[in-house]
N, C-alpha and C positions, 0 to 999 in steps of 0.2 A: 361791250365788254363789261364784265362784272367788276364792281368795286370791292376791294378787300380792306377791311379795317383791322389792324393789329394793335394790341395794347402791349405794353412792356411785359415781358414774361421771363420766367426762369424754369428750368427743368431739374434743378438741383435740390434734393430734399433738405429741408431746414433752412433754406435761404430766405431771409426777410429783407426787403429793401430798406435802404437808409434814406435820410432826408436829402442826401446828395444824388440819390437815384431818381427821386420823384419831385415834381413840382406840386404845389398845393392843388388838390382835387384830381390829380392824375391817378390812374389805376394801374396796378401791376398784378399779374397773375403768376402764382407758382403752380405750374401744371402738375408736378410730382406730388406736392402736398395738397392740391385741390383747394387753394386759398386765394382770396382776392384781398389786396391791400390798397390803401390810399393814404395820402399825406394831408393832415389837417392844417389849418392856418396857425395853430400853436406849435407847428413843426413836429408833431407826434405822428408816428406811423400807426394806423389802426387796421385791424382785420375787418373787412366788410362782409365777407362770406367765407365759411369754412365747412368742409365736408369731413367731419371727424365723428367717430362714434360717440354718442351722448351729447352732441352739440347741434345747434340749429344749422340747417343747410342754408337758410336764408333768414336774415333778421333785418327788419326795416326799423330804423330809429329816427325819431323826430326830436330835434333839439330846440324846437319852437317853444318859447315860454308863454305863448298866448293861451287863450281859453278854447280855441278851436280844436277839433279832433285831429289827431295826427299820430303816427303816419296814417295815410289813407290808401286804400287799394281800390281802383276803379276798374270794373269789368264792364266795358262799353261795347255793345254790338252795334256797329254803325251800318245798318241795313238800308239799302235803297228802297226796299219794299217790305216793311214790317207787317206781319200778319198775326192774327190771333193764333195762339198755340206755338209760336216761335220760341225755341229755347234761346235764352239770352246770356246765360252764364252758368258755369259749372265748376265745382271744386271736387276733385277726386282724391280719395284716400286709397292708395294702392299698395300691395305687398305681394309676396309670393306664397303660394300654397306649398304643401309638402312634396309636390311634384315639380317644383321650381317654375310653375306657370305664374305669369303676372296676372293678378286679379284685382278688380276694383271692389274692395271690401265695403266701402261706403262712399256716398257722394251727396253733395248738396246742389240742387239744380233750381234755377229761376226761369220762369216762363211768362210770356205775355198771354194774358187771357182776354184782354180787350185792348187793341192797339188804336182805337178811335181817339182822336185828339180831344182833350179836356174830359174824357171819361175813361182814361187808361186804368187797367186793372192788371194785377200780376199774381203769381203764385210762387211760393218758395217750397220746394219739396226736399225731404230728407229720405234717402234710400239706404238700405243695408242689405248685405248678403244674408240669405236664410236658406239653408239646405242647397247651396250652390246656385241660387237664383237671386237676381236683384229685385228687391221688393220696396215699394214706396210705403213708408211707415207713417210719416206725418206730412201734412200739407198745411202751410200757413197762408191764409187768404185774407182779404179785407174784412170778412165777417168773423174771423177767429181761427183757432187751431182745430184742425180736423185729424182725428186718428183714423187711418184708413181701415176698411172692412177687415174683420178678423183679428185686429190688433187690440191691445188693451193697455191701460195705465196700471203700472205696478208701483206701489208705495214702499217706502223704506221698511215698514213693518211686515212686508210680504203680502199684504192685502192687495187686491187688484179689482179693476172695474173694466168691463167690456162694453157697457152701455152707460149713457149719461144718467145721473141721478134724477129723481123727480124734482120738480121746480122748488119745492119747499126744502129739500135736502141740499140743493146746490148752493143756497145762500149760506147754510150752516157750514158746508164744506169749504166755501170760499173764505169764511172767517177763520176756520181752523187752520187752513193752509197759509193765510195771509199773515 
């Protein structure tokens, strides 16, 4: 038999829980407004997530006052048989075209290039739609940033490069950009 977990909920527009409705840390969902609420230890009711035009659908907040990074998102592929070339994580940026079709307009993908213990390697790829087709534009590897074949770097002044500069020019360019 399947387990069903239900959180407190309301289907009345504009209904916000009060401190008498929630214990500290308890979650309440307003289905009609598409909002999640919780009660903090200072007895305030806060909106955890809200689907409203112009606002974030998801916001992760860290109240930690330490020096460590936070909040953090872990994308962990727990594979019993990791192989070279395995995709291990992906973030998709989707929207609709003018035919109301759902399209992945851009994505960031991470892959294992060497799964061997103590010599692990990976690649991070940036993909975008170009003329209706998904194209890998940039790859970040251990040896640097790779602009994929046929692509170029375009600078703010409109100039662009499709090949790497000569060795002597690359030092000058690095200083000018740095």
